Structures are given as structure tokens and as C-alpha cells.
C-alpha positions as semicolon CSV with decimal commas, in nm:
position;residue;x (nm);y (nm);z (nm)
1;X;8,199;11,022;8,909
2;X;8,420;11,289;8,754
3;X;8,564;11,222;8,410
4;X;8,839;11,487;8,408
5;X;8,783;11,528;8,033
6;X;8,916;11,886;8,024
7;X;9,235;11,787;8,200
8;X;9,279;11,487;7,970
9;X;9,237;11,710;7,665
10;X;9,484;11,969;7,794
11;X;9,741;11,699;7,872
12;X;9,696;11,546;7,526
13;X;9,759;11,889;7,371
14;X;10,067;11,926;7,593
15;X;10,199;11,588;7,477
16;X;10,142;11,676;7,110
17;X;10,332;12,001;7,170
18;X;10,617;11,799;7,321
19;X;10,632;11,575;7,015
20;X;10,623;11,887;6,794
21;X;10,926;12,023;6,982
22;X;11,112;11,695;6,925
23;X;11,015;11,693;6,555
24;X;11,122;12,055;6,510
25;X;11,456;11,979;6,672
26;X;11,518;11,691;6,433
27;X;11,406;11,891;6,128
28;X;11,621;12,183;6,244
29;X;11,916;11,946;6,277
30;X;11,879;11,826;5,918
31;X;11,851;12,184;5,795
32;X;12,158;12,286;5,995
33;X;12,363;12,000;5,847
34;X;12,260;12,085;5,490
35;X;12,280;12,466;5,505
36;X;12,593;12,518;5,714
37;X;12,939;12,372;5,720
38;X;12,896;12,265;6,082
39;X;13,035;11,933;6,197
40;X;12,756;11,668;6,195
41;X;12,856;11,550;6,544
42;X;12,802;11,900;6,685
43;X;12,460;11,924;6,519
44;X;12,354;11,582;6,652
45;X;12,461;11,678;7,004
46;X;12,263;12,003;6,973
47;X;11,955;11,820;6,846
48;X;11,975;11,570;7,133
49;X;12,008;11,844;7,393
50;X;11,719;12,045;7,245
51;X;11,502;11,733;7,212
52;X;11,528;11,670;7,586
53;X;11,294;11,966;7,647
54;X;11,031;11,805;7,422
55;X;11,068;11,470;7,598
56;X;11,030;11,644;7,935
57;X;10,707;11,805;7,816
58;X;10,581;11,461;7,704
59;X;10,679;11,310;8,041
60;X;10,489;11,582;8,228
61;X;10,179;11,506;8,019
62;X;10,213;11,133;8,086
63;X;10,249;11,193;8,462
64;X;9,936;11,407;8,456
65;X;9,742;11,132;8,279
66;X;9,870;10,880;8,533
67;X;9,740;11,101;8,815
68;X;9,399;11,120;8,648
69;X;9,391;10,742;8,601
70;X;9,475;10,700;8,971
71;X;9,194;10,937;9,070
72;X;8,944;10,752;8,849
73;X;9,049;10,413;8,984
74;X;9,026;10,539;9,342
75;X;8,677;10,666;9,272
76;X;8,575;10,328;9,131
77;X;8,714;10,147;9,436
78;X;8,523;10,383;9,663
79;X;8,200;10,310;9,477
80;X;8,262;9,935;9,507
81;X;8,332;9,964;9,880
82;X;8,024;10,176;9,936
83;X;7,818;9,920;9,748
84;X;7,951;9,640;9,966
85;X;7,873;9,831;10,286
86;X;7,524;9,920;10,166
87;X;7,451;9,561;10,068
88;X;7,568;9,427;10,406
89;X;7,300;9,314;10,647
90;X;7,198;9,553;10,928
91;X;7,328;9,303;11,186
92;X;7,672;9,307;11,024
93;X;7,678;9,688;11,024
94;X;7,586;9,694;11,393
95;X;7,853;9,437;11,476
96;X;8,126;9,626;11,294
97;X;8,020;9,953;11,457
98;X;8,015;9,799;11,805
99;X;8,354;9,631;11,743
100;X;8,505;9,967;11,649
101;X;8,353;10,129;11,957
102;X;8,491;9,845;12,172
103;X;8,841;9,895;12,029
104;X;8,819;10,268;12,100
105;X;8,713;10,203;12,461
106;X;9,008;9,973;12,528
107;X;9,258;10,250;12,449
108;X;9,089;10,490;12,690
109;X;9,115;10,255;12,989
110;X;9,424;10,257;13,210
111;X;9,673;9,982;13,295
112;X;9,512;9,711;13,508
113;X;9,163;9,783;13,374
114;X;8,954;9,503;13,232
115;X;8,928;9,563;12,861
116;X;8,671;9,292;12,801
117;X;8,556;8,951;12,911
118;X;8,604;8,683;12,648
119;X;8,469;8,328;12,699
120;X;8,484;8,367;13,076
121;X;8,836;8,516;13,086
122;X;8,900;8,877;13,180
123;X;9,143;9,048;12,944
124;X;9,330;9,318;13,136
125;X;9,527;9,609;12,991
126;X;9,901;9,588;13,069
127;X;10,195;9,825;13,017
128;X;10,300;9,667;12,688
129;X;9,989;9,482;12,574
130;X;9,730;9,277;12,760
131;X;9,719;8,999;13,021
132;X;9,492;8,700;13,077
133;X;9,531;8,505;13,405
134;X;9,890;8,632;13,442
135;X;9,985;8,544;13,081
136;X;10,117;8,844;12,885
137;X;10,022;8,904;12,521
138;X;10,126;9,179;12,277
139;X;9,768;9,255;12,173
140;X;9,403;9,168;12,218
141;X;9,393;8,929;11,922
142;X;9,678;8,716;12,058
143;X;9,502;8,697;12,395
144;X;9,176;8,589;12,232
145;X;9,359;8,320;12,034
146;X;9,515;8,189;12,357
147;X;9,172;8,185;12,521
148;X;9,027;7,988;12,229
149;X;9,311;7,738;12,258
150;X;9,270;7,711;12,641
151;X;8,894;7,707;12,715
152;X;8,773;7,705;13,076
153;X;8,636;7,373;13,190
């Protein structure tokens, strides 16, 4: 897995530079108040406005670090998911593959076509979902639930 160490280092340098800009603005404000006869309010406003650029630099660095953290966490989740799939039994892998193939086949068939037979009932594709023995359902799962609740004698 990638560590993004170079990017982390560059973003840390960027954030230190942002804090340096803020510090220089504050130091410059104190110098301006002591060396000139400028109104303190005007100097404070100037320092605040100039400090915004430093805070924006810091924010950009923080957003970059957040992106890196997201990438690392996504990579970890992918490794966990791959581990779960690899540890699954071959029968489970075959079942999930055949279920996906079955779902793909049902979308290819036209209206009125039998999508599948479930517990003796034929599930037929309809205009806006599926039908079982004239009963309309929004999807295949609802039809299967109805079939489980109404088994054939």
C-alpha cells in the first residue's frame, strides 16, 4: 500500500509556511505600531487581512492531508474486502457469481418473459416490475417474499 510520504512532507512544509506567514503578519503589525504613528485599529485590520493568506495556505495543507488520509483508508478497506472474498468458500463464490449472472439475465429479457422459477412459481417480467400469478410487485425481491409467504400446497 502506498504511504504518500513525499506528499505528506510537502504538505507539512506548506502548513509551516502558512504559519510563518501568519507570524510575520503579527510581528509586522507590532513593528508598524511601534515605528509609525499609524492608528492601531488600522494596523490590526491590516494584520487580519494579511493573515488570511497564511490561514488559507494552512487550510490547503490540511485539505491535502485529509485527501491522503481518505486514500489510505480506502486502500485499507479494499484490502479487508479482498481478504474477506479470498477467505470465502468456493461454493459461496460460485453462488454470488451465479446470482449476479442471474440478475444480469433478467434485465435482458423482455416484458412477459419468465425471469426465473422460484419455489414452483414463475416470476414474469412486467412493464413496471414483475408479476407472479397475476400479482404485481415492484421488484424480484418483493415477489420472492410474497412467494415465501404464500407457498404452493
